[in-house]
VEXDREN-2710 file (C-alpha; in Angstrom, 1 decimal):
% VEXDREN-2710
k/r/px/py/pz
1/UNK/-13.6/-11.1/7.8
2/UNK/-12.8/-11.9/11.4
3/UNK/-9.7/-10.8/13.7
4/UNK/-8.6/-12.6/16.8
5/UNK/-6.9/-10.0/18.9
6/UNK/-5.5/-12.6/21.5
7/UNK/-1.8/-12.3/20.6
8/UNK/-2.0/-14.5/17.7
9/UNK/-0.3/-18.0/16.8
10/UNK/3.6/-18.2/16.9
11/UNK/5.5/-17.3/13.8
12/UNK/6.5/-21.0/13.6
13/UNK/2.9/-21.7/12.7
14/UNK/3.5/-19.7/9.2
15/UNK/5.5/-20.0/6.4
16/UNK/7.6/-17.5/4.5
17/UNK/4.4/-16.5/2.3
18/UNK/4.4/-13.1/3.7
19/UNK/6.7/-9.7/3.3
20/UNK/6.3/-6.9/5.4
21/UNK/4.0/-6.6/8.0
22/UNK/1.6/-9.8/7.0
23/UNK/2.6/-13.6/7.2
24/UNK/0.2/-16.3/5.6
25/UNK/-0.6/-19.6/7.0
26/UNK/1.1/-22.4/6.1
27/UNK/-0.2/-23.8/2.8
28/UNK/0.2/-27.7/1.5
29/UNK/1.9/-28.0/-1.5
30/UNK/-1.0/-30.0/-2.5
31/UNK/-4.5/-28.2/-1.5
32/UNK/-6.6/-31.5/-2.4
33/UNK/-6.2/-34.4/-4.4
34/UNK/-6.8/-32.5/-7.5
35/UNK/-5.8/-28.8/-6.6
36/UNK/-2.1/-27.8/-6.3
37/UNK/-0.8/-24.6/-5.1
38/UNK/1.3/-22.5/-7.3
39/UNK/3.4/-19.9/-5.7
40/UNK/5.8/-16.9/-7.2
41/UNK/7.7/-13.9/-5.8
42/UNK/9.4/-11.2/-7.6
43/UNK/10.8/-8.1/-6.5
44/UNK/8.7/-5.3/-7.7
45/UNK/7.7/-1.6/-5.9
46/UNK/10.4/-1.7/-3.5
47/UNK/9.7/-4.7/-2.0
48/UNK/8.5/-8.3/-2.5
49/UNK/5.4/-9.0/-4.6
50/UNK/4.0/-12.5/-3.8
51/UNK/1.0/-14.4/-5.5
52/UNK/-0.2/-17.9/-4.6
53/UNK/-3.1/-19.5/-6.4
54/UNK/-5.0/-22.8/-5.7
55/UNK/-5.9/-24.6/-8.7
56/UNK/-5.9/-28.0/-10.5
57/UNK/-4.6/-26.6/-13.5
58/UNK/-0.7/-25.9/-12.8
59/UNK/-0.4/-24.6/-16.4
60/UNK/-3.3/-22.2/-16.3
61/UNK/-2.3/-21.0/-12.1
62/UNK/1.4/-20.0/-13.8
63/UNK/-0.3/-18.4/-16.8
64/UNK/-2.7/-16.4/-14.5
65/UNK/0.3/-15.4/-12.1
66/UNK/1.9/-14.4/-15.4
67/UNK/-0.9/-11.6/-16.0
68/UNK/-0.9/-10.4/-12.1
69/UNK/3.0/-9.8/-12.1
70/UNK/2.4/-8.0/-15.6
71/UNK/-0.3/-5.7/-13.9
72/UNK/2.0/-5.2/-11.3
73/UNK/5.1/-4.0/-13.4
74/UNK/2.4/-1.5/-15.1
75/UNK/1.3/-0.1/-12.4
76/UNK/5.1/0.9/-11.3
77/UNK/6.4/1.6/-14.6
78/UNK/4.0/4.4/-14.6
79/UNK/3.4/5.9/-11.2
80/UNK/6.9/5.5/-9.3
81/UNK/8.4/8.5/-8.2
82/UNK/12.0/6.8/-8.9
83/UNK/11.4/6.8/-12.8
84/UNK/12.1/10.1/-14.8
85/UNK/10.4/8.4/-17.6
86/UNK/7.0/7.1/-15.5
87/UNK/4.0/9.2/-15.4
88/UNK/4.8/10.4/-12.2
89/UNK/8.5/11.0/-12.6
90/UNK/8.0/13.1/-15.9
91/UNK/5.2/15.1/-14.1
92/UNK/7.4/15.7/-11.1
93/UNK/10.1/17.4/-13.3
94/UNK/8.3/19.3/-15.9
95/UNK/4.2/19.4/-14.5
96/UNK/5.1/22.8/-12.6
97/UNK/5.6/24.3/-16.2
98/UNK/3.3/23.0/-18.3
99/UNK/0.4/20.3/-18.1
100/UNK/2.0/16.8/-18.8
101/UNK/0.1/13.5/-20.4
102/UNK/-0.5/10.5/-18.1
103/UNK/-2.3/7.4/-18.6
104/UNK/-5.5/7.2/-17.7
105/UNK/-5.0/4.6/-15.1
106/UNK/-2.6/7.3/-13.5
107/UNK/-5.0/9.8/-13.3
108/UNK/-7.3/7.7/-11.5
109/UNK/-5.0/7.4/-9.0
110/UNK/-4.0/10.5/-8.5
111/UNK/-7.7/11.7/-8.2
112/UNK/-8.4/9.2/-5.4
113/UNK/-5.4/10.4/-3.9
114/UNK/-6.4/13.6/-3.6
115/UNK/-10.2/12.9/-2.6
116/UNK/-8.6/11.3/0.8
117/UNK/-6.3/14.3/1.0
118/UNK/-9.3/16.7/0.7
119/UNK/-11.4/14.2/3.1
120/UNK/-8.3/14.4/5.5
121/UNK/-7.9/18.1/5.8
122/UNK/-4.3/17.0/4.2
123/UNK/-3.6/14.6/6.8
124/UNK/-2.8/12.4/4.0
125/UNK/-1.2/14.4/1.3
126/UNK/0.4/12.5/-1.9
127/UNK/1.8/15.9/-3.2
128/UNK/5.0/15.6/-0.3
129/UNK/7.1/13.6/-2.1
130/UNK/9.8/16.4/-1.7
131/UNK/9.7/15.6/1.8
132/UNK/9.7/11.7/1.3
133/UNK/12.8/12.2/-0.3
134/UNK/14.3/14.6/1.7
135/UNK/13.8/12.1/4.8
136/UNK/14.8/8.8/2.9
137/UNK/14.7/6.8/6.2
138/UNK/15.8/3.9/4.8
139/UNK/19.3/5.5/3.7
140/UNK/19.6/8.2/6.2
141/UNK/21.2/8.3/9.9
142/UNK/20.3/11.9/10.9
143/UNK/17.5/14.3/10.4
144/UNK/17.6/16.4/7.6
145/UNK/18.3/20.6/8.0
146/UNK/15.4/21.7/9.8
147/UNK/15.3/24.4/7.5
148/UNK/14.5/22.1/4.7
149/UNK/11.8/20.1/6.5
150/UNK/10.4/23.5/7.5
151/UNK/9.9/24.7/3.4
152/UNK/7.5/21.9/2.8
153/UNK/5.6/21.6/6.3
154/UNK/1.8/22.6/6.6
155/UNK/1.7/23.8/2.9
156/UNK/-1.3/21.9/1.8
157/UNK/0.5/20.7/-1.3
158/UNK/-2.1/18.4/-3.0
159/UNK/-4.0/21.5/-3.8
160/UNK/-1.7/22.4/-6.3
161/UNK/-1.9/19.3/-8.2
162/UNK/-4.7/19.5/-11.0
163/UNK/-5.4/16.7/-12.9
164/UNK/-7.4/17.3/-16.4
165/UNK/-7.5/16.8/-19.8
166/UNK/-6.2/18.2/-23.0
167/UNK/-7.0/16.8/-26.8
168/UNK/-9.0/14.0/-25.1
169/UNK/-5.9/12.9/-23.1
170/UNK/-5.5/13.1/-19.4
171/UNK/-3.1/15.5/-17.7
172/UNK/-1.6/16.5/-14.7
173/UNK/-0.5/20.1/-13.8
174/UNK/1.3/21.5/-10.7
175/UNK/0.3/25.0/-9.5
176/UNK/3.5/25.1/-6.8
177/UNK/7.0/24.2/-7.7
178/UNK/7.2/22.4/-4.6
179/UNK/4.6/20.0/-5.2
180/UNK/6.2/16.4/-6.1
181/UNK/3.7/13.3/-6.3
182/UNK/4.7/10.2/-4.3
183/UNK/1.9/7.7/-4.8
184/UNK/3.7/5.0/-2.7
185/UNK/0.8/5.0/0.0
186/UNK/-2.0/4.4/-2.6
187/UNK/-0.5/3.2/-6.4
188/UNK/1.0/-0.4/-4.3
189/UNK/-2.6/-1.1/-3.5
190/UNK/-4.4/0.0/-7.0
191/UNK/-1.5/-2.5/-8.1
192/UNK/-2.6/-5.6/-6.1
193/UNK/-6.2/-4.8/-7.4
194/UNK/-5.1/-4.8/-10.9
195/UNK/-3.1/-8.4/-9.9
196/UNK/-6.4/-9.5/-8.5
197/UNK/-8.3/-8.4/-11.4
198/UNK/-5.7/-10.5/-13.8
199/UNK/-5.7/-13.9/-11.5
200/UNK/-9.9/-13.3/-12.0
201/UNK/-9.7/-13.0/-15.7
202/UNK/-7.9/-16.2/-15.9
203/UNK/-10.7/-18.2/-13.8
204/UNK/-8.9/-18.1/-10.6
205/UNK/-11.1/-18.4/-7.7
206/UNK/-8.8/-19.0/-4.9
207/UNK/-5.7/-17.1/-4.3
208/UNK/-3.4/-14.4/-2.6
209/UNK/-1.7/-11.3/-4.0
210/UNK/0.7/-9.9/-1.0
211/UNK/2.9/-6.9/-1.9
212/UNK/5.0/-5.5/1.1
213/UNK/1.9/-5.2/3.3
214/UNK/-1.2/-4.8/1.1
215/UNK/-3.2/-8.1/0.6
216/UNK/-6.0/-9.1/-1.3
217/UNK/-7.2/-12.5/-0.7
218/UNK/-9.6/-14.2/-3.5
219/UNK/-12.1/-16.5/-2.4
220/UNK/-11.2/-18.9/0.4
221/UNK/-8.3/-20.9/1.5
222/UNK/-7.6/-24.6/0.7
223/UNK/-9.6/-25.7/3.5
224/UNK/-12.9/-23.5/2.9
225/UNK/-12.4/-20.9/5.6
226/UNK/-11.1/-17.8/5.0
227/UNK/-7.4/-17.1/4.7
228/UNK/-5.7/-17.0/7.9
229/UNK/-3.3/-13.6/7.9
230/UNK/-0.9/-12.7/10.5
231/UNK/0.1/-9.4/11.4
232/UNK/3.7/-9.3/12.2
233/UNK/4.9/-7.7/15.7
234/UNK/6.6/-4.1/14.4
235/UNK/9.2/-4.6/17.1
236/UNK/9.7/-8.6/16.9
237/UNK/9.2/-10.0/13.0
238/UNK/9.5/-13.3/14.7
239/UNK/6.4/-12.8/16.4
240/UNK/2.7/-11.8/15.2
241/UNK/0.4/-9.5/17.2
242/UNK/-2.9/-10.9/15.6
243/UNK/-4.2/-12.8/13.3
244/UNK/-7.0/-12.2/10.3
245/UNK/-9.7/-14.5/8.7
246/UNK/-10.0/-12.9/5.0
247/UNK/-11.9/-14.0/2.1
248/UNK/-13.0/-11.8/-0.8
249/UNK/-11.4/-8.7/0.5
250/UNK/-8.3/-6.7/0.9
251/UNK/-6.2/-5.7/3.7
252/UNK/-3.1/-3.0/4.2
253/UNK/-1.2/-2.6/7.1
254/UNK/0.7/0.7/7.5
255/UNK/3.4/0.8/10.5
256/UNK/7.2/1.4/11.7
257/UNK/8.3/-1.7/10.2
258/UNK/11.8/-1.8/8.6
259/UNK/11.7/1.7/7.5
260/UNK/13.1/3.8/9.9
261/UNK/16.4/5.3/11.4
262/UNK/17.4/5.8/15.2
263/UNK/18.8/9.2/16.2
264/UNK/19.9/10.0/19.5
265/UNK/17.4/7.5/21.1
266/UNK/14.3/8.5/18.9
267/UNK/13.0/6.3/16.1
268/UNK/12.1/8.3/12.6
269/UNK/9.8/6.0/10.6
270/UNK/8.8/6.6/7.4
271/UNK/5.0/7.8/7.6
272/UNK/5.3/11.5/7.3
273/UNK/3.1/14.2/8.7
274/UNK/2.4/16.8/6.1
275/UNK/1.6/19.3/8.9
276/UNK/5.3/19.0/10.1
277/UNK/7.1/17.2/6.9
278/UNK/8.6/15.0/9.6
279/UNK/7.7/11.3/10.7
280/UNK/4.4/11.2/12.4
281/UNK/4.4/11.9/16.1
282/UNK/2.3/9.0/17.7
283/UNK/1.9/6.6/20.2
284/UNK/0.8/4.0/17.1
285/UNK/3.1/1.6/15.7
286/UNK/0.8/-0.5/13.6
287/UNK/-2.7/-0.1/11.6
288/UNK/-4.4/-2.8/9.5
289/UNK/-7.6/-1.8/7.5
290/UNK/-10.0/-4.0/5.8
291/UNK/-11.7/-2.8/2.4
292/UNK/-13.2/-4.1/-0.8
293/UNK/-10.5/-2.4/-2.5
294/UNK/-6.7/-2.6/-1.9
295/UNK/-6.2/1.0/-3.2
296/UNK/-8.8/2.3/-0.3
297/UNK/-7.4/-0.2/2.0
298/UNK/-3.6/1.2/1.4
299/UNK/-4.7/4.9/1.4
300/UNK/-7.0/4.2/4.4
301/UNK/-4.2/2.7/6.4
302/UNK/-1.6/5.4/5.8
303/UNK/-4.3/8.4/6.2
304/UNK/-5.7/7.0/9.2
305/UNK/-2.1/5.9/11.0
306/UNK/-2.2/8.0/14.5
307/UNK/-5.6/9.3/14.4
308/UNK/-8.2/8.6/17.0
309/UNK/-11.1/5.7/16.5
310/UNK/-13.3/9.0/16.0
311/UNK/-11.6/10.6/13.1
312/UNK/-10.4/7.8/11.8
313/UNK/-14.5/6.6/11.8
314/UNK/-15.1/9.9/10.3
315/UNK/-12.8/9.7/7.3
316/UNK/-13.6/6.0/6.2
317/UNK/-17.5/6.8/6.2
318/UNK/-16.2/9.9/3.5
319/UNK/-14.0/7.9/1.6
320/UNK/-14.5/3.9/2.1
321/UNK/-17.9/3.0/3.7
322/UNK/-17.0/-0.8/3.1
323/UNK/-13.7/-0.2/5.1
324/UNK/-13.0/-0.9/8.8
325/UNK/-9.6/-0.8/11.6
326/UNK/-9.1/-4.5/11.7
327/UNK/-6.4/-4.1/14.1
328/UNK/-3.8/-1.3/15.9
329/UNK/-1.1/-1.3/18.2
END
């Protein structure tokens, strides 16, 4: 993967394929005399899921996209904190009182999230769902009460989450009543990986899966080069600040895009610091990570947001040896 840090092309060079932090270079309706580009978008995971497949067989491409969207829906259905019937929703309701049975995929993602939490000494904490709900930056117009925030700050609540087994099934148990899982910083990436795997199962060799800033590129673009991915400017969604060339890899961006409110001249974004249970205080606005899996890229983009290069490199060496920082601003 390569990156062009020279400010990137104009937004006009890109088509609408791209939600959140990414836009993708324009694709022709026909990639070649044989291949066609089949695209589909669907509201999922609180954003828009997009899949583009390049294939000569349009029917197969559509069936493959069906499988990819089904995989994404499955992850949303089991790991969303917004549903009381999901694995995460059920655990957040009762796992502080008794173990809650969950699916193997949920257990895997929670285990990975806890590994990232331990490796960052809690700078990444998937158990501060209570703070995420408290801030709710897309609906708030002023900060929540300081006392409610301080109750959650610096608790290291990830240490209260236990992944175990009972009668041969995976279970979650919370050892602190204030622990609330929010897998938003890792489950979306996992869903992208599952969607990419579904496309490959159908024999797809050239495709993109993009779910609001978590992206996986299968193979190359129609012209044989890497897919050209533009990173949007956090302050102006009409501009891109860098471009990446991506092939058979994942990229994820965390930043102060869209999810924020302003109060008394300050911008309060959705990326919370577990130490303060409040939006992370940093001059960084956007961080893009490449990795072999989107789950790792997703987790890293959140975990490393606001860290120094030295500290970020230390975390990547522990958690994602194939990971790399592609761009930050």
